N, C-alpha and C positions, 0 to 999 in steps of 0.2 A: 870733078865737077862730073864724071858720069854717075856715081851713087846718088847726087843729087836730084838728077834729071830721073832715073830709076824708079826713085823713092816718088816723086811728084807724079808720075805716071801710076804708079799703084796705089797713091794716096787718092787720085782721080778715078779710078776704077775701084777703089771700095767706097767712094763717094756716090757712082753709080749706080754698084751694086743695095746700098740703102736707099737711094730714090728710087730703083727698080722695087724695093720692098715694098715702099709706101704706094706707089703709084700705078705700079704693074696690076695688070689684068690678070683675073685669076686664071683664064685659059693658057695665058701665056708662062706665069710661075709655075704651073702645072707640068706644063711640055720644055721646062731646062736641062739643056744637056744630054750628051752620049754617052754613055759608060766605055770606056777605054779598057779595063781591067777588072780582073776579081773583085776590087777595094770598090772600084766605081759602081760597080752593079748591087754587090749589098748597100752601099748608102744609098744608090738612087732606089732600090726597095725599100727600106726605111723610108727615105723624104716621098715616095709613091703612097704609103700607109699614112704620111702625118694628113692632119685635117689642114685646108688652107690657112688659117690663121698662123697656124704654128709654122709651117711652111717661111710665112712672113717674117715671122720673127726671129726665125734661124737665119734669113736671108740676111737682114738688119744687122743681126749681131754678126754674122762673118764681116759684113761690109765696115761696122763700125772697127771691127779687131784689126782690118787690113790696115784700113786709113791712121788708127792708133798705132799700129804695130810702124809704120812706114813712117809716121810723123816722129814718131819715137825716134827710128834711124835716123832722120833727115836733121833732126837737132843735135845728134851726138856727133854726127860728121864735120 
């Protein structure tokens, strides 16, 4: 039961990321997150260098991957 709730929460998070990538304002998308370690710093540097449309596509793909991955987990449990 715990895995199902956990999966549903992450599916909703993935859907929110997809919604944000489509309907989020350019300024909000540009200012996402605070890097916590070296890998985050590298990823944020790459992310900041990309144009806005590419950021939106990457956010949508991330949200889609999260939703599909946790839907798969939900259905297999």
